[in-house]
C-alpha positions in Angstrom: 200.2 -26.0 140.7 202.2 -24.0 143.8 199.7 -21.6 144.7 202.0 -19.6 147.0 204.5 -19.0 144.1 201.7 -18.6 141.4 200.7 -15.0 140.3 196.8 -14.0 140.3 196.9 -13.7 136.7 198.6 -17.2 136.4 195.7 -18.4 138.6 192.9 -17.4 136.8 194.8 -18.8 133.7 195.1 -22.3 135.4 191.9 -22.7 136.6 190.7 -23.0 133.1 188.5 -19.4 133.3 191.0 -17.2 131.9 191.1 -13.7 133.1 191.0 -12.4 129.2 187.4 -14.1 129.5 186.9 -12.4 132.5 187.6 -9.3 130.9 185.6 -9.7 127.9 182.9 -10.6 129.8 183.0 -7.6 132.3 183.4 -5.4 129.3 180.6 -6.9 127.3 178.4 -6.4 130.6 179.6 -2.9 131.6 179.2 -1.8 128.1 175.9 -3.1 127.1 174.4 -3.4 130.6 174.4 0.4 130.7 173.2 0.5 127.1 170.4 -2.4 127.8 167.0 -1.7 128.0 167.3 1.5 125.8 163.8 1.9 124.8 160.0 1.0 125.0 159.2 2.2 121.2 159.7 0.4 117.8 162.6 2.0 115.8 161.1 4.3 112.7 164.7 4.2 110.9 167.2 1.3 110.7 169.9 3.1 109.0 171.3 6.5 108.6 173.1 8.6 106.0 174.2 11.9 107.2 175.3 14.6 104.7 177.6 16.9 106.5 178.2 20.4 104.8 181.4 21.3 106.5 182.1 25.1 106.5 178.6 26.1 107.7 176.3 26.8 104.8 174.3 30.4 104.6 170.7 29.6 105.7 170.0 33.0 104.5 170.8 31.8 100.9 169.2 28.5 101.1 166.3 27.9 103.5 165.6 30.9 105.5 164.1 33.6 103.4 164.1 37.3 104.8 162.7 39.8 102.9 163.2 42.3 105.7 167.2 41.9 104.9 166.5 43.4 101.5 165.0 46.3 102.7 167.9 46.9 105.1 170.6 46.2 102.8 173.4 48.4 103.0 172.1 49.8 106.4 173.4 49.0 109.8 171.0 46.0 111.6 169.2 47.8 114.3 171.3 47.6 117.5 168.3 45.8 119.5 168.8 42.8 117.7 172.4 42.4 118.3 172.8 43.5 121.5 175.8 41.9 123.4 176.9 40.0 120.3 180.8 39.6 119.2 181.8 38.2 116.0 185.3 36.6 114.9 185.4 39.0 111.9 183.1 41.8 112.0 181.6 44.3 113.9 178.2 43.6 115.5 177.0 46.9 113.7 178.0 46.1 110.1 175.9 46.8 107.4 173.4 43.9 106.5 173.6 42.1 103.4 170.4 41.1 101.5 170.2 37.3 100.7 171.6 36.6 97.1 168.9 34.6 95.9 165.6 34.5 95.0 163.2 31.8 96.9 160.1 30.2 95.8 157.3 27.8 97.0 157.6 23.8 95.8 155.3 20.9 96.0 151.9 20.7 97.9 153.5 21.4 101.0 154.7 24.9 99.5 158.3 24.4 101.2 160.3 27.9 100.5 163.4 26.6 99.3 166.2 29.3 97.2 166.3 29.3 93.5 169.7 27.7 93.6 168.4 24.2 94.9 166.1 23.6 91.7 166.9 19.6 92.2 165.8 19.6 95.9 162.7 21.8 95.1 161.6 18.4 93.3 161.5 16.4 96.3 159.9 19.4 98.7 157.0 17.2 99.7 159.8 14.7 100.7 161.5 16.6 103.3 161.3 18.5 106.8 163.0 21.9 106.6 164.2 23.0 110.3 165.2 26.9 110.4 165.6 27.1 114.3 168.8 25.1 114.8 171.4 26.5 117.1 174.5 25.7 118.7 176.9 27.0 121.4 180.2 27.0 119.4 181.4 29.6 117.0 184.3 28.3 115.5 184.6 25.3 113.0 186.5 22.8 115.0 184.6 22.6 118.0 181.5 23.4 116.6 182.0 20.4 113.7 183.1 17.9 116.4 180.1 18.9 118.7 177.6 17.9 116.0 179.5 14.7 115.4 180.2 13.7 118.9 178.3 15.6 121.3 181.0 17.8 122.8 183.3 20.3 121.4 187.0 18.9 121.9 188.3 15.7 120.7 188.3 12.5 122.9 184.2 11.6 122.9 182.6 9.0 120.5 181.0 9.8 117.3 177.5 9.5 116.8 177.9 6.7 114.2 180.2 4.8 117.0 177.5 5.5 119.8 175.0 3.9 117.0 177.2 0.9 116.4 177.6 0.4 119.9 174.0 0.4 120.8 172.3 -1.5 118.2 175.3 -2.9 116.1 175.3 -3.6 112.3 172.9 -5.4 109.7 176.0 -7.2 108.1 179.3 -9.0 109.0 181.1 -8.1 105.7 180.9 -4.2 105.7 181.7 -2.1 108.6 178.7 -0.5 110.3 180.0 3.1 110.4 181.6 4.1 107.1 182.9 7.9 106.5 183.0 9.3 102.8 184.7 12.7 102.1 184.6 15.3 99.5 185.3 19.0 98.9 188.8 19.5 101.0 189.9 19.5 104.5 187.7 18.9 107.5 188.7 21.4 110.2 187.3 18.6 113.0 189.3 16.2 111.7 189.4 12.1 112.4 187.9 13.3 115.7 184.7 13.2 113.9 184.7 9.7 113.6 186.6 8.5 116.4 185.2 5.9 118.7 186.6 7.9 121.6 186.5 5.5 124.7 184.2 3.2 123.0 185.8 0.0 122.1 187.8 0.4 118.7 185.7 -1.6 116.9 183.0 1.1 116.6 185.3 3.6 115.2 184.0 4.9 111.5 186.0 3.5 108.9 187.0 6.4 106.1 186.6 4.7 102.3 189.0 6.3 99.8 187.9 8.0 96.4 189.6 5.6 94.4 191.7 2.1 94.2 191.2 0.1 97.3 188.2 1.5 99.1 190.5 0.9 102.5 193.9 0.8 102.1 195.9 -2.8 102.6 192.8 -4.8 102.2 193.5 -6.7 98.7 196.3 -9.2 99.2 200.0 -8.4 98.0 201.2 -10.1 95.0 202.1 -13.8 95.4 199.9 -14.2 98.0 196.6 -16.1 97.5 193.4 -16.8 99.4 194.6 -19.6 101.2 197.8 -18.6 102.5 195.8 -15.2 103.6 193.2 -17.2 105.3 195.9 -19.6 107.0 198.1 -16.4 108.1 194.5 -15.0 109.7 194.0 -17.9 111.7 197.1 -18.1 113.1 197.2 -14.5 114.0 193.9 -15.1 115.6 195.2 -17.9 117.9 197.9 -15.7 119.2 195.9 -12.6 119.7 193.1 -14.7 121.4 195.7 -16.2 123.8 197.3 -12.7 124.5 193.6 -11.5 125.3 193.1 -14.4 127.6 196.5 -13.1 129.4 195.6 -9.4 129.7 192.0 -8.8 128.7 193.0 -5.6 127.0 189.7 -4.9 124.7 191.8 -3.5 122.0 193.1 -6.8 121.1 189.3 -8.0 120.5 189.3 -4.8 118.1 192.2 -6.0 116.1 190.8 -9.5 115.8 187.9 -8.2 114.5 189.5 -5.8 112.3 191.4 -8.6 110.6 188.4 -10.6 110.3 186.6 -7.7 108.8 189.2 -7.0 106.1 189.2 -10.5 105.0 185.6 -10.2 104.4 185.9 -7.1 102.7 188.2 -8.3 100.5 185.2 -9.8 98.3 182.4 -7.2 99.6 184.2 -4.1 99.0 185.3 -4.1 95.5 181.8 -5.0 94.5 180.4 -2.4 96.4 182.6 0.7 94.8 182.3 -0.9 91.3 179.6 1.7 90.1 180.0 0.3 86.3 177.1 -2.1 87.1 174.4 0.8 88.1 171.7 1.4 85.3 173.0 4.6 83.5 170.2 6.5 84.2 170.9 6.0 88.0 174.4 7.5 87.8 172.8 10.3 85.3 170.3 10.8 88.5 172.8 11.5 91.0 175.2 13.8 88.3 179.1 14.1 88.1 181.5 14.8 90.9 182.9 13.2 94.2 179.9 14.3 96.1 177.6 12.7 93.8 179.6 9.5 93.9 179.8 9.1 97.5 176.0 9.8 97.8 175.5 6.9 95.3 177.9 4.9 97.2 176.2 5.8 100.5 172.9 4.4 98.9 174.8 1.1 98.0 176.0 0.7 101.8 173.0 0.8 103.6 171.5 -1.4 100.8 174.2 -3.8 102.0 173.6 -3.4 105.6 175.8 -0.8 106.8 174.1 1.4 109.8 175.6 4.6 109.8 177.4 6.3 106.8 178.6 9.5 107.3 179.0 11.7 104.2 181.3 15.0 104.7 181.5 17.7 102.0 183.7 20.6 102.6 183.6 24.1 101.3 181.0 25.9 102.6 182.8 28.4 104.8 182.0 32.0 102.9 183.6 34.8 104.6 183.8 36.4 101.2 181.9 36.3 98.1 179.1 34.3 99.5 176.8 34.3 96.4 179.5 32.6 94.4 180.4 30.1 96.9 176.9 29.2 97.7 176.4 28.9 94.0 179.2 26.5 93.4 178.5 24.5 96.2 174.7 24.0 95.6 176.0 23.0 92.2 178.1 20.5 93.6 175.4 19.0 96.3 172.1 20.0 95.1 171.6 17.1 92.1 173.1 14.5 94.0 171.1 15.2 97.5 167.9 15.2 95.8 168.7 12.1 94.0 169.7 10.2 96.9 166.1 10.9 98.4 164.4 9.8 94.8 166.7 6.8 94.5 165.9 5.6 98.2 162.3 6.0 97.7 161.9 4.1 94.3 163.5 1.3 96.2 161.5 1.1 99.1 164.5 2.1 101.4 163.7 5.7 102.3 160.8 4.9 104.6 163.4 3.2 107.3 166.4 5.1 106.2 167.0 8.6 107.8 168.7 11.2 105.7 170.1 14.4 107.5 171.4 17.2 105.7 173.2 20.2 107.4 176.4 22.1 108.5 177.8 23.1 112.0 176.3 26.9 112.5 174.7 29.1 110.2 176.0 32.7 108.6 175.6 36.4 109.8 172.8 38.7 108.3 175.6 41.0 108.5 178.2 41.7 105.8 181.9 40.6 106.3 184.1 43.1 104.4 187.8 43.4 104.8 190.2 45.1 102.6 193.5 43.7 104.9 191.9 40.2 104.3 190.8 40.5 100.7 187.1 39.5 101.9 183.8 41.3 100.3 180.3 40.8 100.3 180.7 37.8 102.7 179.1 36.5 105.8 180.7 35.5 109.2 179.9 32.7 111.6 176.6 32.5 113.0 175.8 30.1 115.9 172.3 31.4 116.9 170.5 30.0 114.2 171.1 27.7 110.9 168.8 25.6 108.7 168.8 21.7 108.1 166.6 19.2 106.5 165.5 15.9 107.3 163.9 12.9 105.3 162.7 9.2 105.3 163.2 7.1 108.5 160.1 8.2 110.3 160.3 12.0 109.6 157.1 13.7 108.8 157.5 15.0 105.0 156.8 18.3 103.7 157.0 20.4 107.0 158.8 23.5 108.1 159.4 23.5 111.9 161.1 26.6 113.6 161.3 30.3 112.9 163.9 33.1 113.4 163.1 36.8 113.7 162.7 39.3 110.6 166.3 39.5 110.5 167.1 35.8 110.6 169.3 36.6 113.8 167.5 34.8 116.6 165.5 31.9 116.9 162.0 32.8 118.0 159.9 29.7 117.8 160.7 26.1 118.1 164.5 26.1 119.0 166.3 23.1 118.1 169.8 22.7 119.6 172.5 20.3 118.2 171.7 18.1 121.2 168.0 17.7 120.2 169.2 16.8 116.7 171.2 13.9 118.1 168.4 12.9 120.5 166.0 12.7 117.6 168.5 10.8 115.2 168.9 8.2 118.0 165.2 7.7 119.0 164.0 7.1 115.4 166.6 4.4 115.6 164.8 3.1 118.7 167.5 4.2 121.3 166.7 6.2 124.5 169.5 8.8 124.3 169.4 9.3 128.0 170.0 5.5 128.6 172.7 4.8 125.7 175.4 5.5 128.0 179.1 4.1 128.6 180.8 4.3 131.9 184.2 5.9 131.4 186.6 7.2 134.2 183.9 6.7 137.0 181.0 8.8 135.0 178.4 7.5 132.6 179.0 9.1 129.1 176.0 9.7 126.6 176.0 11.4 123.0 173.8 14.3 124.3 175.9 14.7 127.5 173.3 16.3 130.2 170.9 17.9 127.6 168.9 16.8 124.5 165.1 16.7 123.9 163.5 14.6 120.6 162.0 17.1 118.3 158.3 15.5 118.5 157.1 18.0 115.5 159.8 16.2 113.1 158.3 12.8 113.9 155.8 11.1 111.4 
């Protein structure tokens, strides 16, 4: 070889090392070297099912009972409570709206749960309720993206992507991060399951409700498995040769995607075929798309998928909050409780973390606007909302956190969204401060520069 007439890229290719191989090795070292030595404790959870209630459920109708609001119903909230606050659709001095449902205590733990959640009440001793979650985002899109990615604007990796990057998957036949959706559109959109600046192989994979779970997984007519395999082998060789020349990590993602699609041609149809589930199980979950997704989530984690994000939209009740919560509770209550029961029966709950919650809460004051056609609703409320957790190292039957007598501000054991993220990673055996990825000269992490593990949640 004439070294004077060769480029550096040609030199690396000719010397037998390959620039792509150097790039791949550097990429792996740069990624997992930063993620290495992530913890000095054993994980309590192996997998996560996150039931995300998009639109922000009203904590005052579901988990945070406030008798004081009934006393003030129709009266202005005291100025001392709302000092300095601004809202999108209501005036701060709007009248108080009393909770629309009664509450009862359930189980040996005495968990206080709204009467519109009768199925969840049956598993009260299996869940931990946190009444003191708060966020610093008050509009749906940035708040949803913050909960899912740790930042309020698109571009950051999703939580499931961080988990996939940090500890990988338990199966080669299904994606490590799967997205299931029901109930309508999502304000945060695909940014909530994007891998961001992480390698593309860590992206969330949305499954469809009917037909092929993923488009273009099945062979087209006239193409048998051997022809498909031969084509993939040829494409892989071409991609590997190109990767060896340019070292683009997205080529590796493309190779992995083709191979995953091949394996899923047999795994995915079996996964979504619910006909073999016992009738008692399908009846336990109940009807509807959310119920189907909860059952699919169980089947996914049972088969080794690491992180399943189940989105259900429709909780944005600016008007007629009682009617809206009633409808959505009917959609999700039975299936959410059935998921806990099903996992428990199969011995999976102890190492499967289940999370339920939205992006923020709702105001104790009423939203009413003749111009907008709204009445008896609640506005966005980032200062306080409720979530529940179960399984995977969570202390069952406990209630954590407290809000003031109007449900306006957190007054005990505040839990920020970043604290929720830190706790989820901790239960998976990951230290959120150490799970980092260097991008544009900075080490990024899911919790940014924030976050504390919620010790009171841990078993």
